[in-house]
C-alpha positions as CSV (number, residue, x, y, z in Angstrom):
1,X,-15.3,-24.5,11.6
2,X,-17.0,-26.6,9.0
3,X,-16.7,-23.8,6.5
4,X,-12.9,-23.7,7.0
5,X,-12.6,-27.4,6.3
6,X,-14.8,-27.1,3.1
7,X,-12.8,-24.1,1.9
8,X,-9.5,-26.0,2.2
9,X,-10.7,-29.4,1.1
10,X,-8.4,-31.0,-1.4
11,X,-5.6,-28.5,-1.1
12,X,-2.1,-29.4,0.1
13,X,-1.8,-27.1,3.1
14,X,1.3,-26.7,5.2
15,X,1.3,-25.2,8.8
16,X,4.3,-23.1,9.7
17,X,5.1,-22.3,13.4
18,X,7.8,-19.6,13.9
19,X,8.5,-19.2,17.6
20,X,10.3,-15.8,17.8
21,X,11.5,-13.9,20.8
22,X,8.7,-11.3,20.6
23,X,6.1,-13.1,18.6
24,X,4.9,-16.6,17.9
25,X,3.6,-16.9,14.3
26,X,1.3,-19.4,12.7
27,X,0.9,-19.5,8.9
28,X,-1.2,-22.0,7.1
29,X,-0.6,-21.8,3.3
30,X,0.5,-23.6,0.2
31,X,3.2,-22.8,-2.4
32,X,1.8,-22.6,-5.9
33,X,3.6,-21.7,-9.2
34,X,2.0,-18.2,-8.9
35,X,3.3,-17.8,-5.4
36,X,2.1,-18.3,-1.8
37,X,-1.6,-18.8,-1.3
38,X,-2.3,-18.0,2.4
39,X,-5.3,-19.6,4.1
40,X,-4.7,-18.4,7.7
41,X,-2.2,-16.3,9.6
42,X,-1.9,-15.4,13.3
43,X,0.7,-13.7,15.4
44,X,0.6,-13.8,19.2
45,X,2.8,-11.3,21.2
46,X,4.2,-13.9,23.6
47,X,7.4,-11.9,24.4
48,X,9.1,-15.2,25.5
49,X,12.3,-13.3,26.1
50,X,10.8,-10.9,28.6
51,X,12.6,-10.9,32.0
52,X,15.3,-13.4,31.1
53,X,16.6,-13.0,27.6
54,X,20.1,-11.6,28.6
55,X,20.4,-14.2,31.4
56,X,19.6,-17.1,29.1
57,X,16.3,-18.3,30.6
58,X,12.6,-18.3,29.8
59,X,10.9,-16.7,32.8
60,X,8.0,-18.6,34.3
61,X,5.3,-16.1,33.1
62,X,6.8,-16.0,29.6
63,X,7.0,-19.8,29.6
64,X,3.3,-20.0,30.4
65,X,2.4,-17.4,27.7
66,X,4.3,-19.6,25.2
67,X,2.4,-22.7,26.1
68,X,-0.9,-20.9,25.9
69,X,0.0,-19.6,22.4
70,X,0.9,-23.2,21.2
71,X,-2.4,-24.5,22.6
72,X,-4.2,-21.9,20.5
73,X,-2.2,-22.8,17.4
74,X,-3.0,-26.5,18.0
75,X,-6.7,-25.8,18.1
76,X,-6.6,-23.8,14.9
77,X,-4.5,-26.4,13.0
78,X,-7.0,-29.1,14.0
79,X,-9.6,-27.2,11.8
80,X,-7.6,-27.6,8.6
81,X,-6.6,-30.6,6.5
82,X,-2.8,-30.1,7.0
83,X,-0.4,-32.1,5.0
84,X,2.7,-31.2,7.0
85,X,3.8,-29.0,9.9
86,X,7.2,-27.3,10.2
87,X,8.1,-25.5,13.3
88,X,11.2,-23.6,14.4
89,X,12.4,-21.7,17.5
90,X,14.9,-18.9,17.3
91,X,17.1,-16.7,19.5
92,X,15.4,-16.6,22.9
93,X,14.5,-20.3,23.0
94,X,17.8,-21.6,21.4
95,X,19.8,-19.7,24.0
96,X,17.7,-20.4,27.0
97,X,18.8,-22.9,29.6
98,X,15.3,-24.2,29.8
99,X,14.7,-23.9,26.0
100,X,15.0,-27.7,25.4
101,X,12.5,-28.3,28.2
102,X,10.0,-25.9,26.6
103,X,10.3,-27.7,23.3
104,X,10.0,-31.1,24.9
105,X,6.8,-30.0,26.7
106,X,5.4,-28.6,23.4
107,X,6.0,-32.0,21.8
108,X,4.4,-33.9,24.7
109,X,1.3,-31.7,24.9
110,X,0.6,-30.8,21.3
111,X,2.7,-33.2,19.2
112,X,4.7,-30.3,17.7
113,X,8.2,-31.2,16.8
114,X,10.0,-27.9,17.0
115,X,13.5,-27.4,15.7
116,X,15.7,-24.9,17.5
117,X,17.6,-23.5,14.5
118,X,21.0,-21.8,14.3
119,X,21.3,-18.2,13.4
120,X,22.9,-19.1,10.1
121,X,20.0,-21.3,9.1
122,X,17.6,-18.6,10.3
123,X,19.3,-16.1,8.0
124,X,19.2,-18.4,5.0
125,X,15.4,-19.1,5.5
126,X,14.7,-15.3,5.9
127,X,16.5,-14.7,2.6
128,X,14.4,-17.4,0.9
129,X,11.2,-16.0,2.4
130,X,11.9,-12.4,1.3
131,X,12.8,-13.6,-2.1
132,X,9.3,-14.9,-2.5
133,X,7.8,-11.4,-2.1
134,X,9.3,-9.8,-5.2
135,X,12.0,-10.3,-7.9
136,X,15.4,-9.1,-6.6
137,X,17.4,-6.7,-8.8
138,X,20.5,-7.9,-10.6
139,X,22.7,-5.9,-8.1
140,X,23.7,-7.1,-4.6
141,X,21.2,-6.4,-1.8
142,X,21.3,-6.4,2.0
143,X,18.4,-8.1,3.7
144,X,17.8,-7.2,7.4
145,X,15.5,-8.9,9.8
146,X,15.1,-7.3,13.3
147,X,13.9,-9.8,15.8
148,X,13.6,-9.5,19.5
149,X,16.6,-11.7,20.3
150,X,18.7,-11.6,17.1
151,X,19.1,-9.5,14.0
152,X,20.0,-11.3,10.7
153,X,21.9,-9.7,7.8
154,X,22.2,-11.4,4.5
155,X,24.1,-10.1,1.4
156,X,22.8,-11.7,-1.7
157,X,22.6,-11.5,-5.5
158,X,19.3,-12.9,-6.9
159,X,19.0,-16.4,-5.5
160,X,22.7,-16.6,-4.3
161,X,23.7,-15.8,-0.8
162,X,27.1,-14.2,-0.7
163,X,27.3,-13.7,3.1
164,X,25.1,-14.1,6.1
165,X,25.3,-13.7,9.8
166,X,23.0,-13.6,12.8
167,X,23.8,-11.1,15.6
168,X,22.4,-11.4,19.2
169,X,21.5,-7.7,19.3
170,X,17.7,-7.9,18.8
171,X,15.3,-5.3,20.1
172,X,14.5,-7.1,23.4
173,X,18.2,-7.6,24.2
174,X,18.9,-3.9,23.4
175,X,16.0,-2.7,25.5
176,X,16.9,-4.8,28.5
177,X,20.6,-3.9,28.2
178,X,20.3,-0.1,27.8
179,X,16.8,0.7,29.3
180,X,16.6,4.1,27.5
181,X,14.7,7.1,28.8
182,X,11.3,8.1,27.7
183,X,11.8,9.7,25.2
184,X,15.3,8.4,24.4
185,X,18.1,10.9,25.1
186,X,20.7,11.9,22.5
187,X,23.4,10.6,24.8
188,X,21.7,7.2,24.9
189,X,21.4,7.1,21.1
190,X,25.1,7.8,20.9
191,X,25.8,5.0,23.4
192,X,23.7,2.4,21.6
193,X,25.1,3.3,18.2
194,X,28.7,3.0,19.5
195,X,27.7,-0.5,20.8
196,X,26.1,-1.4,17.4
197,X,29.2,-0.2,15.6
198,X,31.4,-2.6,17.6
199,X,29.0,-5.5,17.4
200,X,28.5,-5.1,13.6
201,X,32.1,-5.2,12.6
202,X,31.7,-8.5,10.7
203,X,28.9,-6.8,8.6
204,X,31.1,-3.8,8.0
205,X,33.9,-6.1,6.8
206,X,31.5,-8.1,4.6
207,X,30.2,-5.0,2.9
208,X,33.7,-4.0,2.0
209,X,34.8,-7.3,0.7
210,X,32.7,-10.4,-0.1
211,X,34.1,-13.3,-2.0
212,X,37.3,-11.3,-2.6
213,X,35.4,-8.6,-4.5
214,X,34.2,-5.2,-3.5
215,X,30.4,-5.2,-3.0
216,X,28.4,-2.0,-3.3
217,X,25.0,-2.3,-1.8
218,X,22.5,0.4,-2.2
219,X,19.3,-1.5,-1.4
220,X,18.3,-2.6,2.0
221,X,15.4,-5.0,2.1
222,X,13.7,-5.0,5.5
223,X,12.0,-8.2,6.5
224,X,8.5,-8.0,8.1
225,X,8.2,-7.0,11.8
226,X,9.5,-3.4,12.4
227,X,9.4,-2.7,8.6
228,X,5.7,-3.5,8.5
229,X,5.3,-1.0,11.4
230,X,7.2,1.5,9.2
231,X,4.6,1.0,6.4
232,X,1.6,1.2,8.8
233,X,2.8,4.3,10.6
234,X,3.6,6.1,7.3
235,X,0.1,5.3,6.0
236,X,-2.1,5.7,9.1
237,X,-0.2,8.3,11.2
238,X,2.0,10.3,8.8
239,X,-0.4,10.0,5.8
240,X,2.4,9.3,3.4
241,X,2.4,6.9,0.5
242,X,4.9,4.3,-0.7
243,X,5.2,2.3,-3.9
244,X,4.1,-1.3,-3.9
245,X,6.3,-3.4,-6.2
246,X,4.0,-6.4,-5.5
247,X,1.3,-6.8,-2.8
248,X,4.1,-8.1,-0.5
249,X,7.0,-5.7,-1.2
250,X,7.0,-1.9,-1.0
251,X,9.5,0.7,-1.8
252,X,9.8,3.6,0.7
253,X,11.5,6.9,0.0
254,X,14.4,8.0,2.2
255,X,12.4,11.2,2.9
256,X,9.5,9.2,4.4
257,X,11.9,6.9,6.2
258,X,13.5,10.0,7.9
259,X,10.0,11.2,8.9
260,X,9.4,7.9,10.6
261,X,12.8,8.1,12.4
262,X,12.0,11.5,13.7
263,X,8.5,10.5,14.9
264,X,9.6,7.4,16.7
265,X,12.9,8.6,18.2
266,X,11.3,11.8,19.6
267,X,8.2,10.2,21.0
268,X,7.2,9.3,24.5
269,X,5.7,5.9,25.3
270,X,2.3,7.6,25.7
271,X,2.6,9.2,22.3
272,X,3.6,5.9,20.7
273,X,0.5,4.2,22.2
274,X,-1.7,6.7,20.3
275,X,-0.2,5.8,16.9
276,X,-2.7,3.9,14.8
277,X,0.0,2.1,12.9
278,X,1.9,0.7,15.9
279,X,0.7,-2.5,17.5
280,X,0.6,-2.4,21.3
281,X,3.3,-5.1,21.8
282,X,5.8,-3.1,19.7
283,X,5.4,0.2,21.6
284,X,8.4,-0.5,23.9
285,X,10.8,-2.1,21.5
286,X,10.2,0.0,18.4
287,X,12.5,2.7,19.6
288,X,15.7,0.5,19.7
289,X,14.6,-1.3,16.6
290,X,14.2,2.0,14.7
291,X,17.6,3.1,16.0
292,X,19.2,-0.1,14.7
293,X,17.5,0.4,11.3
294,X,18.7,4.0,11.2
295,X,22.2,3.0,12.2
296,X,22.5,0.5,9.3
297,X,21.1,2.9,6.6
298,X,23.4,5.7,7.7
299,X,26.6,3.8,8.5
300,X,26.6,2.0,5.2
301,X,25.3,4.9,3.1
302,X,22.3,2.9,1.7
303,X,20.0,5.0,-0.4
304,X,17.1,2.7,-1.1
305,X,14.7,0.7,1.0
306,X,12.2,-2.0,0.3
307,X,10.0,-3.3,3.1
308,X,8.9,-6.9,2.6
309,X,5.9,-8.5,4.3
310,X,7.7,-11.9,4.0
311,X,10.2,-13.3,6.4
312,X,11.2,-16.6,8.1
313,X,7.8,-18.2,8.1
314,X,7.5,-17.9,4.3
315,X,11.0,-19.3,3.9
316,X,9.9,-22.3,6.0
317,X,7.2,-23.1,3.4
318,X,10.0,-24.2,1.1
319,X,11.9,-26.1,3.8
């Protein structure tokens, strides 16, 4: 512990807590002119939406897992000379009847002041975070973040957001709503895609007309989470390569994306558990997350993909 303190001495460190539906994240870092200097990062698969996300409640066991994760974060933060802490909660907590009680207990026990942010603000912060991973092209891009509770879409041009919206169709919600077979059936894929088509009508409209001008988007930027799984499975299980634009952003060919789709959507749970690039806590939700990703690429005829390692937590560094 002393070595951690010595390493960080004299540096202006910020602790970021991102309390997502599937995962609680802790990032300790500083923003320098050259970019983000990370000192520590931890993700804990709390799955706080399990058993209650579609009924709007944090179930007792999930509530306990959340508090245990925050206790672990508190212990780690105490080992660093932290200048400031910023903490946010997203879809599962902001929509839960007992979400406010959870945040109040977190403040009382650990001193964490956690803001339950709106979907619009979440989308804005995701765009800022992803923008720190590489230089966006001159053309408009579509950023997509697949969470457990919600999915954020942002259409932007460089540092300007043209349109943004958060949709309550995250992987945990889809999994609980449709409970697909193992492996998922073609009829279930069709049913889920029909549902997504209906739910994503605002995105469809935005891609046709934004700020009274037609917007052609041919680059999807996937933000962390499932897109990091894509990179890991390609490398470790399919033995395919991708092009790293920076250490934090990676261009993936459509051919390799399609190989990933085929592997995930035709696999059983047991087969997914054997994948080296798939973390245990993503085994159940990766199927519907992949289907959502596939639906967007195909529905909007997007030809190019960049997977970014940065997301909401990096955007919070500049908050």
